[in-house]
TORZA-833823 format. One line per 2 residues: number of its first residue (from 1); their letters; for each residue x, y, z of C-alpha. Coordinates in Angstrom, 1 decimal, m for minus. Layout:
# TORZA-833823
NUM) A) X Y Z ~ ...
This chain:
# TORZA-833823
1) MP) 164.4 152.0 m7.2 ~ 165.2 155.3 m5.3
3) TP) 166.3 154.9 m1.7 ~ 164.0 156.2 1.1
5) AD) 166.5 159.2 1.4 ~ 166.3 159.9 m2.3
7) QL) 162.5 159.7 m2.3 ~ 162.4 162.4 0.6
9) RT) 165.0 164.5 m1.2 ~ 162.6 164.5 m4.3
11) LL) 159.6 165.4 m2.1 ~ 161.5 168.3 m0.6
13) AQ) 162.5 169.7 m3.9 ~ 158.9 170.0 m5.0
15) PG) 156.7 173.1 m4.2 ~ 154.0 172.9 m1.7
17) LL) 153.5 171.6 1.9 ~ 154.0 168.0 2.7
19) LM) 151.4 166.6 5.1 ~ 152.9 163.9 7.4
21) PG) 150.8 161.8 9.8 ~ 152.6 160.1 12.7
23) CH) 152.8 156.3 12.9 ~ 153.8 154.0 15.7
25) DA) 153.8 150.5 14.3 ~ 153.6 148.7 10.9
27) LS) 149.9 148.8 10.7 ~ 149.5 152.5 11.2
29) AT) 152.3 153.1 8.7 ~ 150.5 150.9 6.2
31) LI) 147.3 152.8 6.7 ~ 148.9 156.1 6.1
33) EQ) 150.4 154.9 2.9 ~ 147.1 153.4 1.8
35) AG) 145.4 156.8 2.4 ~ 147.8 158.4 m0.1
37) FP) 150.1 160.4 2.1 ~ 153.6 160.8 0.6
39) LA) 155.5 160.3 3.8 ~ 155.1 159.4 7.5
41) FM) 156.8 160.1 10.8 ~ 157.6 157.6 13.5
43) SG) 156.8 159.4 16.7 ~ 158.8 158.6 19.8
45) FA) 155.8 159.5 22.0 ~ 153.6 157.2 20.0
47) VS) 156.0 154.3 20.0 ~ 156.7 154.6 23.7
49) AA) 153.0 154.5 24.3 ~ 152.1 151.7 21.9
51) RL) 155.1 149.4 22.6 ~ 155.7 150.0 26.3
53) GL) 152.5 151.6 27.6 ~ 154.7 154.4 29.0
55) PD) 155.0 158.1 28.6 ~ 157.6 159.8 26.3
57) TG) 160.1 160.7 29.1 ~ 163.2 158.9 27.8
59) LI) 162.2 155.4 29.1 ~ 162.4 153.8 25.6
61) SY) 165.8 152.7 24.4 ~ 167.6 153.0 21.1
63) GE) 167.3 149.3 20.5 ~ 163.5 149.3 20.9
65) MV) 163.2 152.4 18.7 ~ 165.3 151.1 15.9
67) DQ) 163.6 147.7 16.1 ~ 160.2 149.3 15.8
69) GR) 161.5 151.4 13.0 ~ 162.8 148.4 11.1
71) SL) 159.4 146.9 11.3 ~ 157.3 149.7 10.1
73) CS) 159.9 150.9 7.4 ~ 159.7 147.4 5.8
75) AV) 156.0 147.5 5.7 ~ 155.6 150.5 3.3
77) SI) 157.2 152.0 0.3 ~ 156.8 155.7 1.3
79) PI) 159.7 157.4 3.1 ~ 159.6 157.6 6.9
81) IG) 161.2 160.2 9.2 ~ 162.3 158.6 12.6
83) DG) 162.5 160.2 15.9 ~ 166.1 159.7 17.1
85) DT) 165.5 161.6 20.3 ~ 168.8 162.9 21.6
87) GF) 170.8 160.4 19.7 ~ 170.8 158.3 22.9
89) GN) 174.0 159.7 24.3 ~ 177.2 161.6 23.3
91) PL) 178.2 162.4 19.8 ~ 179.5 158.9 19.2
93) NV) 176.1 157.5 20.4 ~ 174.7 159.9 17.9
95) KR) 176.8 158.5 15.0 ~ 175.6 154.9 15.9
97) TV) 172.0 156.1 16.0 ~ 172.2 157.7 12.6
99) QG) 173.8 154.6 11.2 ~ 171.3 152.3 12.9
101) YA) 168.3 154.4 11.5 ~ 169.8 154.3 8.0
103) RA) 170.2 150.6 8.1 ~ 166.6 150.2 9.4
105) GF) 165.2 151.9 6.2 ~ 164.5 155.5 7.4
107) AC) 164.7 158.4 5.0 ~ 165.6 160.8 7.8
109) VM) 166.4 160.9 11.5 ~ 165.5 163.7 13.9
111) IE) 168.1 164.6 16.5 ~ 167.3 167.0 19.3
113) DQ) 169.1 169.1 21.9 ~ 167.4 168.1 25.0
115) VM) 169.1 166.8 28.1 ~ 168.9 163.0 28.5
117) PK) 166.5 161.6 29.5 ~ 164.4 163.7 27.1
119) RC) 160.6 164.2 27.1 ~ 157.8 165.2 24.8
121) GH) 158.3 168.8 23.6 ~ 154.8 169.9 24.7
123) TQ) 155.1 168.6 28.4 ~ 156.6 170.1 31.5
125) GK) 160.2 169.6 32.8 ~ 162.2 170.0 29.6
127) AV) 165.9 170.9 29.7 ~ 168.3 171.5 26.9
129) VP) 172.1 171.0 26.7 ~ 174.3 174.1 26.1
131) RE) 174.5 175.3 22.5 ~ 178.0 174.0 21.9
133) EA) 177.0 170.5 22.9 ~ 173.9 170.6 20.8
135) LM) 176.0 171.6 17.8 ~ 178.5 168.8 18.4
137) RL) 175.5 166.3 18.4 ~ 174.3 167.8 15.2
139) QA) 177.9 167.8 13.7 ~ 178.2 164.0 14.5
141) AV) 175.0 163.4 12.7 ~ 175.8 165.3 9.6
143) DT) 179.4 163.7 9.5 ~ 177.8 160.3 9.6
145) RN) 175.5 161.2 6.6 ~ 178.5 162.6 4.7
147) EG) 180.6 159.5 5.5 ~ 178.1 157.4 3.5
149) SD) 174.9 156.7 5.6 ~ 172.1 157.2 3.1
151) IL) 169.8 159.3 5.4 ~ 168.8 162.9 5.9
153) IM) 169.2 164.8 9.2 ~ 166.5 166.8 10.8
155) AR) 167.8 169.0 13.7 ~ 165.3 169.9 16.4
157) TD) 165.7 172.5 19.2 ~ 163.4 172.8 22.5
159) AR) 165.3 176.0 23.4 ~ 162.0 178.0 23.0
161) AT) 160.6 176.5 26.2 ~ 163.9 176.6 28.3
163) ND) 165.6 179.7 27.1 ~ 163.6 181.9 24.6
165) LD) 162.8 182.2 21.0 ~ 165.9 184.1 20.1
167) EA) 168.0 181.2 21.3 ~ 165.9 178.7 19.6
169) IA) 166.2 180.6 16.2 ~ 169.9 180.9 16.8
171) RC) 170.3 177.2 17.3 ~ 168.2 176.5 14.2
173) RA) 170.3 178.8 12.1 ~ 173.5 177.1 13.5
175) FA) 172.0 173.7 12.7 ~ 171.4 174.8 9.0
177) EI) 175.0 176.1 8.7 ~ 176.4 172.8 9.9
179) GA) 174.4 171.0 7.2 ~ 171.0 169.8 8.6
181) DI) 168.7 168.9 5.8 ~ 165.6 170.2 7.8
183) TF) 165.2 172.2 11.0 ~ 162.5 171.9 13.5
185) LE) 161.9 174.6 16.2 ~ 159.7 172.8 18.7
187) AP) 156.6 174.5 20.3 ~ 156.4 178.1 19.2
189) ES) 153.5 179.5 21.0 ~ 151.8 181.8 18.4
191) EV) 151.7 182.4 14.6 ~ 153.9 185.4 15.1
193) EM) 156.6 183.2 16.4 ~ 156.2 180.6 13.7
195) RR) 156.4 183.4 11.1 ~ 159.6 184.8 12.7
197) YC) 161.2 181.3 12.7 ~ 160.4 180.7 9.0
199) SE) 161.7 184.2 7.9 ~ 164.9 183.9 9.9
201) VP) 166.1 180.3 9.3 ~ 167.0 179.1 5.9
203) GP) 166.2 175.7 4.4 ~ 163.2 173.3 4.8
205) KM) 161.3 173.6 8.1 ~ 158.8 171.4 9.9
207) AN) 155.7 172.5 11.9 ~ 154.7 170.1 14.7
209) LI) 150.9 170.1 15.2 ~ 149.7 168.4 18.3
211) EF) 146.0 168.8 19.1 ~ 145.6 170.9 22.3
213) GK) 149.4 171.4 22.4 ~ 151.4 174.6 22.7
215) TP) 151.5 175.5 19.0 ~ 148.5 176.8 17.1
217) VL) 147.2 174.1 14.7 ~ 147.0 176.2 11.6
219) PP) 145.4 175.2 8.2 ~ 147.9 173.8 5.6
221) KQ) 147.5 176.6 3.4 ~ 148.5 179.0 6.1
223) LQ) 151.5 176.9 7.1 ~ 152.7 176.9 3.6
225) AI) 152.3 180.7 3.2 ~ 154.3 181.1 6.3
227) GY) 157.1 179.2 5.0 ~ 156.9 175.6 6.3
229) QI) 157.6 172.7 4.0 ~ 156.4 169.9 6.3
231) AV) 153.5 169.6 8.7 ~ 153.6 166.7 11.1
233) YP) 150.6 165.4 13.0 ~ 152.6 162.9 15.2
235) LT) 149.9 161.9 17.7 ~ 146.6 162.1 15.8
237) LL) 146.4 158.4 14.9 ~ 147.4 157.3 18.3
239) NV) 144.9 159.8 19.9 ~ 142.0 158.7 17.8
241) SI) 143.0 155.0 18.4 ~ 142.8 155.4 22.1
243) KA) 139.5 157.2 22.0 ~ 138.0 154.6 19.7
245) MR) 139.2 151.6 21.9 ~ 137.9 153.2 25.0
247) TA) 134.5 153.9 23.4 ~ 134.3 150.3 22.2
249) LA) 135.3 148.8 25.6 ~ 132.7 150.9 27.3
251) QM) 130.1 149.6 24.9 ~ 131.1 146.1 25.3
253) QE) 130.8 146.4 29.2 ~ 127.3 147.7 28.6
255) GQ) 126.5 144.7 26.4 ~ 126.4 146.7 23.2
257) SP) 128.0 146.0 20.0 ~ 130.7 148.4 19.0
259) EV) 130.7 149.9 15.4 ~ 133.4 148.0 13.6
261) LD) 134.7 147.2 10.1 ~ 133.0 144.2 8.5
263) FE) 135.3 141.1 8.6 ~ 136.2 141.3 4.9
265) AL) 137.4 145.0 5.3 ~ 139.3 144.1 8.3
267) KA) 141.1 141.3 6.5 ~ 141.9 143.6 3.6
269) AV) 143.3 146.2 5.9 ~ 145.9 143.8 7.2
271) GF) 146.8 142.2 3.8 ~ 144.9 138.9 3.4
273) PE) 144.0 139.5 m0.3 ~ 147.7 139.9 m1.2
275) YY) 148.5 136.8 0.8 ~ 145.8 134.8 m0.9
277) AG) 147.1 136.0 m4.2 ~ 150.6 134.8 m3.3
279) ET) 149.2 131.4 m2.3 ~ 147.5 131.0 m5.7
281) RY) 150.6 132.0 m7.6 ~ 152.8 129.5 m5.8
283) RC) 150.4 126.6 m5.4 ~ 151.7 123.4 m6.7
285) GS) 150.1 122.4 m10.0 ~ 148.7 125.8 m10.7
């Protein structure tokens, strides 16, 4: 069987745009696979919200992220890209993060250039480390991959917001030269900026599409024509889940019955039919 990293390499070698929903736990990852998507993304924003009930402002730890990742990677057979934040420290911390994410079953880990504690790329108060420090982080990640950790490296910069587009593009070009498998220029603010990034930076690139965020949510065909290879929708499932739960709670307060799955469909979604089949197979005397 191909490893998760090999699966992702195969997907990246194919033409076309990869659509990648964001997940935050084993159930959301399973639903993404059941829907037929070829890969998923473990969002730090979504995990911090779902696991801690806290904002994506660097409050969640490496241990909590890798533990969550181990759970959701083991639940599916599609490759998952994991949000590794800043690598949780200096370049030696980055190496440990890459090693841990590889052991957890991730196909790829994303390392970014924000100052610790980091925060969501579409919120206020961001800061990035100097370019030289960002490159050392990325070098540590690439070295760890090259030393035998079977995982791809995605390099992210938030310099568009803190410096300017020129600096963000320069960082992405340097990341690619060091050996990043995928680059990610966070939060371009127009299609013109997105086109410039794609035309000036070599290699696979990812577009981050957050509803009502800073970057235009362009249609997949347009993103592909611009030059992106991956389109991630990191918060859509978390967003609709919160909206649906709030609606259901309001209806319950008013004595109404929320619209829900029937119980058989609910059991099927969480794996009861497969469990029952296993019980039958291993029943004594069967």
